[in-house]
C-alpha positions in Angstrom: -25.7 4.2 17.4 -26.3 4.9 21.3 -24.9 8.0 23.0 -22.5 7.3 25.9 -20.8 9.2 28.5 -17.0 9.1 28.2 -15.7 7.7 31.4 -12.1 7.3 30.5 -9.6 9.8 32.0 -7.4 12.1 29.7 -4.8 14.0 31.5 -3.9 15.6 28.3 -6.4 18.3 28.1 -6.4 21.9 29.4 -8.6 21.2 32.2 -7.5 17.6 32.9 -10.0 15.8 35.1 -10.7 18.0 38.0 -14.0 15.9 39.1 -12.0 12.9 39.5 -9.4 13.8 42.1 -9.1 11.3 44.9 -7.6 11.5 48.3 -6.1 8.1 47.8 -4.0 9.4 45.0 -1.1 10.5 47.0 2.8 10.4 47.2 2.8 7.5 49.7 0.3 5.2 47.8 3.0 3.9 45.5 5.5 3.0 48.3 4.6 -0.5 48.2 5.9 -0.8 44.7 9.6 0.1 45.7 10.1 -3.6 46.4 9.8 -6.2 43.7 8.1 -9.6 44.3 10.3 -12.4 45.4 11.6 -14.7 42.5 10.5 -18.2 43.0 12.7 -21.2 41.8 12.9 -21.3 38.1 11.7 -18.0 37.5 13.6 -15.3 35.7 15.1 -12.3 37.2 14.0 -8.9 36.5 17.1 -7.9 34.9 16.9 -10.9 32.7 13.7 -9.4 31.2 15.5 -6.4 29.9 17.0 -6.5 26.5 20.4 -4.6 27.0 22.4 -4.6 23.7 25.4 -2.7 24.9 26.9 -0.8 27.9 27.5 2.9 27.7 30.1 2.9 30.6 32.5 0.2 31.6 32.2 1.1 35.3 29.3 -0.8 37.1 27.2 0.5 40.0 28.8 -0.4 43.3 27.1 -1.8 46.3 28.0 1.3 48.0 26.2 3.6 45.5 23.2 1.2 45.9 23.2 1.8 49.6 23.2 5.6 49.0 20.4 5.2 46.7 18.5 3.2 49.4 19.1 5.9 52.1 17.8 8.5 49.8 14.5 6.6 49.1 14.3 5.8 52.9 14.1 9.6 53.8 10.9 10.0 51.7 9.2 6.7 53.0 6.6 6.5 55.6 7.6 4.7 58.8 5.3 1.8 58.1 6.5 1.0 54.6 10.2 1.7 55.5 11.3 -1.8 56.4 9.7 -3.4 53.3 11.1 -0.9 51.0 14.6 -1.2 52.2 14.6 -4.9 52.6 13.3 -5.7 49.2 14.6 -2.8 47.2 16.2 -3.8 43.8 19.4 -5.4 43.7 22.6 -3.6 42.5 22.6 -5.7 39.3 19.0 -4.6 38.4 19.8 -0.9 39.2 22.9 -0.9 37.2 20.9 -2.5 34.2 18.1 0.0 34.3 20.8 2.9 34.4 22.4 1.3 31.3 19.0 0.8 29.5 18.2 4.4 30.0 21.5 5.6 28.7 21.4 3.5 25.6 17.8 3.9 24.8 17.1 5.4 21.3 13.9 6.8 22.7 15.5 8.9 25.3 18.5 10.2 23.6 20.1 10.5 27.0 23.5 11.1 25.7 22.3 14.2 24.1 22.5 15.9 27.5 24.4 13.5 29.8 28.1 13.1 29.2 28.4 9.5 28.4 32.2 9.4 27.7 33.0 10.5 31.3 30.0 9.1 33.0 30.9 6.9 36.3 27.8 5.8 38.1 30.0 5.5 41.3 31.0 9.4 41.2 27.5 10.7 40.5 24.7 11.8 42.9 22.6 9.0 44.1 19.4 11.1 43.1 20.6 11.3 39.5 21.3 7.7 39.4 17.8 6.8 41.0 16.2 9.0 38.3 18.0 7.4 35.6 17.0 3.8 36.9 13.4 4.9 37.4 13.3 6.1 33.8 14.7 3.0 32.6 12.3 0.9 34.4 9.5 2.7 33.0 11.0 2.3 29.5 10.7 -1.4 29.6 7.0 -1.2 30.1 7.2 -4.5 32.0 4.4 -4.0 34.6 6.3 -4.7 37.6 9.2 -2.6 36.7 7.0 0.2 35.4 5.4 0.2 38.9 8.8 0.2 40.4 10.1 3.2 38.1 6.9 5.4 38.9 7.5 4.7 42.6 11.3 5.6 42.7 10.3 8.8 40.6 7.9 9.9 43.4 10.7 9.4 45.8 13.0 11.5 43.8 10.5 14.3 43.2 10.2 14.7 47.0 14.0 14.1 47.8 15.5 16.7 45.4 13.4 19.7 46.7 14.3 18.6 50.2 17.9 18.9 49.3 17.4 22.4 48.0 15.6 23.3 51.1 18.4 22.0 53.3 21.4 23.8 51.3 20.5 26.7 49.0 23.7 26.4 47.2 22.5 23.1 45.6 20.1 24.9 43.5 22.8 25.5 41.1 24.0 21.7 41.2 23.9 20.3 37.7 23.3 16.8 38.7 20.3 17.6 41.0 18.9 19.6 38.1 19.3 16.6 35.7 17.7 14.2 38.3 14.7 16.6 38.9 14.3 16.9 34.9 14.4 13.3 34.5 11.7 12.8 37.1 9.4 15.4 35.5 9.8 13.6 32.1 8.7 10.3 33.8 5.7 12.1 35.4 4.6 14.0 32.2 4.4 10.9 30.1 3.2 8.5 32.7 -0.5 8.8 31.6 -1.5 9.2 35.3 -3.6 12.5 35.9 -2.0 13.2 39.3 1.7 12.8 38.0 0.9 14.7 34.9 -0.6 17.6 36.9 2.5 17.6 39.3 5.0 17.3 36.3 3.2 20.4 34.7 3.2 22.6 37.8 6.6 21.6 39.2 8.4 22.4 35.9 8.2 26.0 36.7 10.6 25.4 39.8 13.3 24.1 37.4 12.8 26.8 34.9 12.9 29.5 37.5 16.2 28.3 38.8 17.8 28.0 35.4 16.4 31.4 34.7 17.7 32.9 37.9 21.1 31.4 37.2 21.1 33.2 33.8 21.3 29.8 32.1 19.1 31.2 29.1 21.6 33.9 28.4 24.4 34.2 25.9 26.7 35.7 28.5 26.6 32.7 30.8 28.7 30.6 28.4 32.0 32.1 27.8 34.3 30.8 25.0 36.5 27.9 25.9 40.3 28.3 25.2 42.8 25.6 25.3 45.6 26.4 27.6 49.1 26.7 26.0 51.5 23.8 26.5 53.4 23.8 29.8 57.1 22.8 29.9 56.0 20.3 32.7 54.2 17.5 31.0 52.3 16.5 34.2 51.2 20.1 34.8 50.1 20.3 31.3 47.9 17.1 31.4 46.5 18.2 34.7 45.6 21.7 33.2 44.0 20.1 30.2 41.9 17.9 32.2 40.6 20.8 34.3 39.8 22.7 31.2 37.9 19.7 29.8 36.0 19.1 33.0 34.9 22.9 33.0 33.8 22.7 29.5 31.9 19.5 30.2 29.9 21.1 33.1 29.1 24.2 31.0 28.2 22.4 27.9 25.9 20.1 30.2 24.1 22.9 31.4 23.5 24.3 27.9 22.2 20.8 26.7 20.0 20.6 29.6 18.5 24.0 29.0 17.7 23.0 25.5 16.3 19.6 26.6 14.0 21.5 29.1 13.0 23.9 26.2 12.1 20.8 24.2 10.2 19.5 27.0 8.4 22.7 27.7 7.3 22.6 23.9 5.9 19.2 24.3 3.9 19.8 27.5 2.4 22.9 25.9 1.3 20.8 22.8 -0.1 17.8 25.0 -1.8 19.9 27.5 -2.9 22.7 25.4 -1.3 25.4 27.7 0.9 28.3 27.4 4.7 27.4 27.3 6.6 28.5 30.4 9.7 29.6 28.4 9.5 32.5 26.0 11.6 32.1 22.7 12.7 35.7 23.3 14.8 34.7 26.3 16.5 31.9 24.9 19.7 33.6 23.7 22.3 31.0 24.9 24.7 29.6 22.0 23.8 26.2 20.5 25.7 23.2 21.9 29.0 22.4 20.1 28.8 19.4 17.7 28.0 15.9 18.9 31.4 14.7 17.9 33.1 17.1 20.0 30.8 16.4 22.9 31.4 12.6 22.4 35.2 12.9 22.6 36.2 10.3 25.0 39.7 11.9 26.2 41.1 15.4 26.9 43.4 15.1 23.9 40.9 13.9 21.4 38.6 16.9 22.6 41.5 19.3 22.3 42.2 18.3 18.9 38.7 18.8 17.7 38.0 22.0 19.7 40.5 23.9 17.4 38.1 23.2 14.4 35.1 24.6 16.4 35.6 28.6 16.0 33.3 31.2 16.5 30.6 28.8 17.7 29.6 30.8 20.7 27.7 33.2 18.5 25.6 30.7 16.9 22.2 30.7 18.6 18.4 30.5 17.9 18.5 34.1 16.5 21.4 33.3 14.2 19.7 30.3 12.7 16.3 32.2 12.1 18.3 35.1 10.4 20.3 32.8 8.1 19.6 29.1 8.3 21.7 28.6 5.4 24.8 28.9 7.7 23.8 25.6 9.2 23.4 23.6 5.9 26.4 21.9 4.2 29.1 23.9 3.6 27.8 26.8 5.9 29.7 28.5 8.8 28.2 26.4 11.6 27.3 23.1 9.8 30.1 21.0 11.5 30.6 23.0 14.6 27.1 22.8 16.4 25.0 20.1 17.3 22.3 20.1 14.3 19.8 17.9 16.2 19.4 20.5 18.8 19.2 23.3 16.1 16.2 21.7 14.5 14.5 20.8 17.6 15.0 24.2 18.9 13.4 25.6 15.7 10.3 23.3 16.2 10.0 24.7 19.7 10.2 28.3 18.5 7.5 27.7 15.5 5.2 26.1 18.2 5.3 29.2 20.6 4.8 31.5 17.4 2.0 29.3 16.3 0.4 29.2 19.8 0.3 33.0 20.2 -1.5 33.1 16.9 -3.9 30.3 18.3 -4.4 32.3 21.5 -5.1 35.4 19.7 -7.6 33.6 17.3 -9.3 32.0 20.3 -9.8 35.3 22.0 -11.0 37.2 19.1 -13.5 34.2 18.4 -15.0 34.8 22.0 -15.3 38.5 21.0 -17.2 37.9 18.0 -18.6 34.5 18.1 -21.1 34.7 15.2 -19.0 37.1 13.0 -15.6 37.5 11.5 -13.3 40.0 13.0 -13.6 42.0 9.8 -17.3 42.3 10.0 -17.2 43.4 13.4 -14.5 46.1 12.8 -16.5 47.5 10.0 -19.5 48.0 12.2 -17.4 49.5 15.0 -14.3 51.6 14.0 -13.3 52.2 17.7 -12.7 48.5 18.3 -9.5 47.8 20.3 -9.4 44.5 18.6 -6.2 43.8 16.5 -6.7 43.7 12.6 -6.4 40.5 10.9 -2.9 39.8 10.0 -0.9 37.6 7.6 0.6 35.9 10.6 -0.8 32.4 9.5 0.7 32.9 6.1 4.1 34.0 7.5 4.1 30.8 9.7 3.3 28.6 6.7 6.0 30.3 4.6 8.7 29.8 7.3 7.8 26.3 7.9 7.8 25.7 4.1 11.3 27.3 4.1 12.5 25.2 6.9 11.2 21.9 5.2 12.9 22.9 1.8 16.3 23.1 3.8 15.9 19.5 4.8 18.1 17.7 7.5 21.4 19.4 8.3 24.0 16.9 7.9 26.4 15.5 9.0 24.4 13.1 11.0 26.2 10.9 13.5 25.4 7.5 14.6 23.2 8.8 17.4 21.2 10.7 14.9 19.0 8.3 13.2 16.1 8.5 10.8 13.8 9.1 13.8 15.2 12.7 14.2 13.5 13.6 10.8 10.5 11.8 11.7 10.2 13.4 15.1 10.8 16.9 13.6 8.2 16.2 10.9 5.6 15.3 13.4 6.3 18.4 15.5 5.7 20.5 12.2 2.6 18.6 11.2 1.1 18.9 14.5 1.9 22.6 14.7 -0.1 22.9 11.4 -2.8 20.8 12.7 -3.4 23.2 15.7 -3.2 26.1 13.5 -6.1 24.7 11.5 -8.2 22.8 14.1 -9.8 23.8 17.4 -8.3 21.0 19.4 -9.7 22.3 23.0 -13.1 22.5 21.3 -12.8 19.0 19.7 -11.9 17.7 23.2 -15.0 19.1 24.7 -17.2 17.5 21.8 -16.0 14.2 22.7 -18.1 14.5 25.7 -15.0 14.3 28.1 -16.8 17.0 30.0 -20.4 15.9 29.7 -23.2 16.4 27.3 -24.0 19.9 27.9 -20.5 21.3 27.1 -20.4 18.9 24.1 -23.7 20.3 22.8 -22.4 23.9 23.0 -19.3 23.1 20.9 -21.5 21.0 18.4 -23.7 24.0 17.7 -20.5 26.2 17.3 -18.5 24.1 15.2 -21.4 23.1 12.8 -23.3 26.2 12.4 -24.6 27.2 8.9 -22.0 29.2 7.3 -19.3 30.2 9.8 -18.8 26.6 11.5 -15.3 25.3 11.5 -16.4 22.0 9.7 -17.4 23.8 6.6 -14.1 25.8 6.3 -11.1 25.5 4.3 -9.1 25.4 7.5 -10.9 22.1 8.6 -10.1 20.5 5.4 -6.3 21.5 5.8 -6.6 20.4 9.2 -7.5 16.8 8.4 -5.1 16.6 5.8 -2.4 17.3 8.5 -4.1 14.9 10.9 -3.8 12.2 8.1 0.0 12.8 7.5 0.5 12.5 11.4 -1.0 8.9 11.3 0.9 8.0 8.3 4.1 9.2 9.6 3.5 7.5 12.9 2.7 4.2 11.1 6.2 4.2 9.9 8.0 4.7 13.3 10.3 2.1 14.5 8.7 -0.3 17.2 8.2 1.1 20.6 8.4 4.8 19.4 4.8 5.8 19.7 5.0 6.9 23.2 5.2 10.1 25.0 4.5 13.1 23.0 4.5 11.1 19.8 1.5 9.2 21.3 -0.3 12.2 22.2 0.2 13.5 18.7 -1.4 10.4 17.3 -4.5 10.8 19.5 -4.8 14.5 18.6 -4.8 13.6 14.9 -7.4 10.9 15.6 -9.5 13.5 17.6 -9.5 16.0 14.5 -10.4 13.2 12.0 -13.0 12.0 14.4 -14.5 15.5 15.1 -14.5 16.3 11.5 -16.3 12.9 10.7 -19.0 13.5 13.5 -19.8 17.0 12.5 -20.0 16.1 8.8 -22.1 13.0 9.4 -24.8 14.8 11.5 -24.9 17.6 8.9 -25.7 15.1 6.3 -28.3 13.4 8.4 -30.0 16.8 8.8 -30.3 17.3 5.0 -26.8 17.4 3.2 -25.4 15.4 0.6 -23.0 12.8 1.2 -20.1 14.5 -0.7 -18.0 17.4 -0.2 -19.2 20.2 -2.6 -17.3 23.2 -3.7 -18.7 25.4 -6.6 -20.2 22.3 -8.4 -18.1 19.9 -10.4 -17.1 16.2 -9.7 -16.1 14.6 -6.7 -13.6 11.9 -5.9 -11.8 9.9 -3.4 -9.0 11.9 -1.9 -6.3 10.5 0.4 -5.8 13.3 2.8 -2.7 11.5 4.2 -1.1 11.7 0.8 1.5 14.0 -0.6 0.1 17.3 -2.2 -1.5 16.8 -5.7 -4.0 18.8 -7.9 -6.9 16.5 -6.7 -6.1 16.9 -3.0 -5.7 20.7 -3.5 -9.3 20.7 -5.1 -10.4 19.2 -1.9 -8.8 21.5 0.4 -9.5 24.8 -1.4 -12.8 24.0 -3.1 -14.2 21.1 -0.9 -14.6 18.9 -3.9 -14.3 15.0 -3.2 -14.6 13.0 -0.4 -11.7 12.6 2.3 -10.2 9.2 3.1 -7.2 7.9 5.1 -5.3 4.8 4.5 -5.2 2.0 7.4 -6.7 -1.1 8.6 -10.3 -1.1 9.4 -10.0 -3.7 12.1 -7.4 -4.4 14.8 -6.5 -8.0 13.4 -6.2 -6.7 9.9 -2.6 -6.1 8.6 -3.4 -5.0 5.2 -4.3 -1.3 4.7 -7.2 0.2 2.8 -8.9 3.3 2.2 -11.1 4.6 5.4 -13.8 7.1 4.9 -13.2 10.1 7.2 -16.9 10.3 7.4 -17.1 7.0 9.4 -15.6 8.2 12.8 -15.7 4.6 14.1 -13.5 3.5 11.3 -11.2 6.3 11.8 -10.7 5.6 15.5 -9.9 1.8 14.5 -6.9 3.2 12.4 -5.9 5.3 15.4 -6.0 2.2 17.6 -4.0 0.2 15.2 -1.4 2.6 14.8 -0.9 2.6 18.7 -1.2 -1.1 18.9 0.8 -2.0 16.0 3.9 0.0 17.1 3.9 -2.0 20.4 3.0 -5.5 18.8 4.3 -8.2 20.9 5.7 -6.1 23.8 4.1 -4.6 26.8 2.6 -1.1 26.0 3.5 1.9 28.3 0.5 3.2 30.7 0.1 6.1 28.6 -0.7 4.4 25.4 -3.1 1.9 27.1 -5.0 5.0 28.7 -5.1 6.8 25.1 -6.3 3.7 23.6 -9.2 3.2 26.3 -10.2 6.9 25.6 -10.1 6.2 21.8 -12.3 3.1 22.1 -14.8 5.1 24.1 -15.1 7.7 21.6 -15.5 5.3 18.8 -18.8 4.6 19.9 -19.6 8.2 21.0 -21.8 9.3 18.2 -21.7 13.3 19.0 -25.6 13.3 19.4 -25.9 15.8 22.1 -29.4 16.9 21.2 -27.9 19.6 18.9 -30.2 21.1 16.4 
């Protein structure tokens, strides 16, 4: 197999693609995409290509609101592009369809932080509607609409800060914060290096404004009380409406904060960087139950609110101290949004794991060729921390969380993808705890042969190399399970952070196979060995069993995953982890199979291109 230089770009690494920055990649380069191509006779309209099963709101976008959106876009356009952008900007019907597509998509779960029951597009800020339309356009994965969505996203990213600059009071505006956040989500998962880097860095702006407004703190969310009934029915109705509106505004901010917390987690996982939000500062109460959030009238909300007592004391700390309170029959089992609870936990466990990963990485640099215990035994004056049971604690906590299982009751919007998403996050956290993802990125040759050579030697050194460790064997088990779970996701769901998780799982399996195969070429056997004994075929993506435990702990047996060995094959069979090219075929199959028959998002296509190049990269960097 011939060695090749990796040429595909991958923005989802710590260093990104610093040597591939071009002056032509700028904010105005996409302005030509703000106008859709003219429709010829007999051609279908853009909105007809969008499958919209239902509407979330009865009110439709008005021509006046479209004009306000166009005016917002025009403020960010260069003069030479302005006439074309304005004259050929999408119709009001298409914009309305894209907004509804975003609101109803099971992928975005937009109703988790946007109040659908009172959502009237003609009473919202044009920046928020433009952001929703942009997100809806990108979700379609239609090439022309995706370009349109990314172009509108660029306008919003520029327009919202201009408003903050013009009027400082708008930094506390809910709708502008929501619009800016949606634009950051689009950018992070665009698969385009420039947009990803901007989304990563500009997230700090939104987090800073939320933090300075004390939105992460418990005291910022006072308990809501329903006013006493007035003698005058009209006064009573008006007071109740005002109370409900105030509650919606407060609850919307709360839900936005948890959504940003989750987004920050996904960004950290994908980019291998420190999270920007510390779990220690997240003391705000959990959102109320989705049934209360979805109440469609003030009276319906009022009748449900009476059953939601003492909810303001339920926060992340409460859950960690006693998760049983959120289980069926527990104090908070029906009063808080259990979806947010579980996603908040995986955000917390990721940050705890990341701290352990960073400490381990730092100590490895201090003692690259010895264990920390060996170094400390030679130097009792060392300032390095002693080895702790942090990893064991994290595994125990995760195990306990999994035993508790999903927290019913699940509402219609909380389908099985919630459990799958949480499971993927847990498996990915465990993957990172057992595999050096950043080093494996370098091993792939993405930063050239020299760096790959250094990592190759480090990970495959005689006794202390990662590939020979129990941690490596556990890591590929978690990688295999990520691919298995991803294969079972509904069509179109392998995108965003889930697509990156699939890529990272493939990277770990590929790196293990490369390092093992090179070791065998230089004088090793073809089968994993422990303290003697028999080997066997072990499906590392399978559930725990005695044979798999022998492989993980003792190294007995040979690791396999299940999947198709070629892109056109639908039947699955055992694939040897020691054959990296076949493993990468499985990874490609997972990504392509989930988008079969429909256009793939740019992010997925860019990851597939990278995986295809890695498939033929043999890891031969001249390492000895």
